[in-house]
N, C-alpha and C positions, 0 to 999 in steps of 0.2 A: 422488576425492571430489567431490560436488556439493552446493552449498549451497541450501537452501530457507528463506527467511525465514518465520517464523510470528508472527502478530500475534493479540492478543486484543481483542475489542470488547464493550462493554456491549450494543450493538445490532448484532450481526453481520449480520443480514438487511439493515438499512439500509446498512451498510458495503459489502456486496457490490454493492448497487444503485448507491451513490455512486461506488465505485471504477470501476465499469463506465462510468458517465456521465462522470466527470471524467477518467479516465485510460485508458479503453478496455480494462480488464481483463475477461476473459471467463470466466465460471464453467465449470469442467471437471467438478467434483464438489461437490455440496452434500449433506451428511448431517445430517439433523435430530437434535437431541439431545432429551433429556427436556424437557418443559414449553415446547415451541415454540422452544427455543434452537437454535443451530447447533453441532452436535458437532464438525464438521470440514468445511472447504470448501477447495477448490483453485481458484485463479484463474490463468488463463494471462496472462502479460505477455510477448508476443513468443515467444521460445524458452524463457523461464523460467516458473516456477510460484511463486506466493506462497500460503502456506497461512494460514488464519485460523479462528477459532472464537469462540464466546461465552465471556465470563468465567464461570467456575464458582465456586460457593461455596467450594470447597476449594483454589482456585488459590494463595491466600496461604500456606496451610499447606504445600502441595506445592512451591511455587517461591519463596516469600518475598515475592511481590508479585502483583498482578493483571496486570501488564504492559500496562496500558492507557495509551496516549499516551506510551510510553517508547521506541518503536522508531524507527529511522531507516533507510530503505531507499533504495538507489541503483539506478536502472534505466537501462541504456544504451539509447538510442533513436536513430533516424536523423533524425527531424524534430522537434526540440524546439519550434520556433516554432508548428507546428500543434497539438501537444499542449498547449502553454502556452495558446493561444487556447481550446482545448476546456476546459481546467481552469478558466480564468477564467469562461467561459460557464456552467460548472456551479456557480460560486460558491465555488471553492476559495480558501482563505486563502493567498495567495502570500507567502512569507517571504523569497524571494530572486528578484528579477526576472531575466529572461533576461540572461545574462552570458556574454561570451566570456572564457574563462579564459586565464591565462598558459601553461597546458600544452596549449592547442589544443582544448579542449572548449567546447561551447556548452551551458550549464546553466540550470536554474531549480529552485526548490524550493517545495513547498506542504505545508500541514498538512491532514490529513483532519479530519472533524468531531469525532473523538475525540482529536485531538492528535498522532497519529503524523506523522512528517516523511517526505515522499517527495521525493527528488531525482531529476531526470531530466537526462541529458546525452548528448553524442555520444561521450564517452570510454568505451571498452570495455576493461576490464582484460583482460590476457592471462594 
């Protein structure tokens, strides 16, 4: 089994640009939806993929919520200090400063412009 986080954004185009600038995510695939929305996008984060799309009018009926600003993703990285500096330079809201944890990881966390929480650290689950 492989996990791929999926996030919804009110302005998915802006999210793709911001996630690239703040966290170095690279678009792999961007499929336009109707009315200029993003139907589906895949962004590479190291060896992983994060998927996202625009909020749709029927999301609440289909899923019970729009899922905007409700997600928390953890991304394992080798150099949290460099990514932290990049995120700060991009204007990310830092919600947890760089921290050395009691389990040996070096972590920080930030919110994206639509409220999703992104945690980055050296701990890599096995």
